[in-house]
C-alpha positions as CSV (number, residue, x, y, z in Angstrom):
1,M,76.9,-11.3,15.8
2,A,74.2,-14.0,15.2
3,S,75.1,-16.9,12.9
4,P,73.4,-17.0,9.4
5,L,71.5,-20.1,10.5
6,A,70.1,-18.3,13.6
7,L,69.0,-15.4,11.4
8,R,67.3,-17.7,8.9
9,L,65.6,-19.5,11.8
10,A,64.4,-16.3,13.3
11,G,63.1,-15.1,9.9
12,L,61.3,-18.4,9.4
13,V,59.6,-18.1,12.8
14,L,58.6,-14.5,12.1
15,L,57.2,-15.5,8.7
16,C,55.2,-18.3,10.3
17,M,53.8,-15.9,12.9
18,V,52.7,-13.4,10.2
19,V,51.2,-16.0,8.0
20,G,49.5,-17.8,10.8
21,A,48.0,-14.6,12.4
22,P,44.3,-14.3,12.0
23,I,43.2,-11.5,9.6
24,A,40.3,-9.4,10.7
25,Q,38.1,-9.7,7.7
26,A,34.4,-9.0,7.5
27,A,32.1,-11.8,6.5
28,I,29.3,-9.3,5.6
29,T,29.1,-8.0,2.1
30,C,27.4,-4.9,0.7
31,G,25.3,-7.3,-1.4
32,Q,24.0,-9.0,1.7
33,V,23.3,-5.6,3.3
34,S,21.4,-4.4,0.2
35,T,19.3,-7.6,0.0
36,S,18.5,-7.4,3.7
37,L,17.6,-3.8,3.7
38,G,15.9,-3.5,0.3
39,P,12.4,-3.9,1.8
40,C,13.1,-0.8,4.0
41,I,13.8,1.7,1.3
42,N,10.2,3.0,0.8
43,Y,9.7,3.1,4.5
44,V,12.7,5.3,5.2
45,K,11.6,7.6,2.5
46,T,8.0,8.1,3.4
47,G,7.3,6.4,6.7
48,G,3.9,4.7,7.0
49,A,3.5,1.0,7.8
50,L,6.7,-0.8,8.6
51,P,7.1,-3.8,6.3
52,P,7.7,-7.1,8.2
53,A,10.3,-8.0,5.6
54,C,12.2,-4.9,6.5
55,C,12.5,-5.9,10.2
56,A,13.3,-9.5,9.2
57,G,16.2,-8.1,7.1
58,I,17.5,-5.9,9.9
59,K,17.3,-8.8,12.4
60,A,19.1,-11.1,10.0
61,L,21.8,-8.6,9.3
62,R,22.4,-7.9,13.0
63,A,22.6,-11.6,13.7
64,A,25.2,-12.0,10.9
65,A,27.4,-9.2,12.4
66,K,29.4,-11.3,14.8
67,T,32.6,-9.3,15.0
68,T,33.8,-5.6,15.0
69,A,34.9,-6.1,11.4
70,D,31.4,-7.4,10.4
71,T,29.7,-4.5,12.2
72,Q,32.0,-1.9,10.6
73,A,31.5,-3.5,7.2
74,A,27.7,-3.4,7.6
75,C,27.9,0.2,8.8
76,K,30.0,1.2,5.8
77,C,27.6,-0.5,3.4
78,I,24.6,1.1,5.0
79,K,26.3,4.5,5.0
80,S,27.1,4.2,1.4
81,A,23.6,3.0,0.5
82,V,21.8,5.8,2.3
83,S,24.1,8.4,0.8
84,A,23.3,7.1,-2.7
85,I,19.5,7.0,-2.3
86,S,17.7,10.3,-2.7
87,G,14.8,11.2,-0.5
88,I,15.8,9.3,2.7
89,N,14.4,10.7,5.9
90,Y,17.3,10.2,8.2
91,G,15.1,10.6,11.3
92,I,13.1,7.6,10.2
93,A,16.2,5.7,9.1
94,A,17.9,6.3,12.5
95,G,14.8,5.0,14.4
96,L,14.4,1.9,12.2
97,P,16.4,-0.6,14.2
98,G,14.6,0.4,17.4
99,K,11.2,0.0,15.7
100,C,12.3,-3.6,14.8
101,G,13.5,-4.4,18.3
102,V,17.1,-4.4,17.3
103,S,20.0,-2.5,18.8
104,I,22.9,-1.5,16.6
105,P,26.0,0.3,17.9
106,Y,25.9,3.2,15.3
107,K,23.4,5.7,13.9
108,I,22.1,5.1,10.4
109,S,23.4,8.4,8.9
110,P,25.7,9.5,6.1
111,S,27.8,11.3,8.8
112,T,28.5,8.2,10.9
113,D,32.2,7.3,11.4
114,C,32.1,3.5,10.9
115,S,35.8,3.1,11.7
116,T,35.0,3.8,15.4
117,V,32.1,1.3,15.6
118,K,32.7,-1.7,17.9
119,Y,30.8,-5.0,18.0
């Protein structure tokens, strides 16, 4: 049987490993997503001329997503936003990143499973 000192030492080492382990946490917030994609709302409802500010927001958001956690967070925020806004044309919304010259690893849709998205 291990001595009490050995058990305490092992517990301390385990605690240090848990506390020191990096936590996967997204740096992207839904507020940032809303601000970046706000100029796109009318476009994804009605089509027409694509606002330059919309593409600038998409590009900035894509550049900010540097990890899988970031990408999943952005996906969840976008999914939540498009579900809450009535009148979205999901065909237009899905094509928006491509029209702006940006590639994202998920489809802009309320049915997207953001938990499976990878960076």
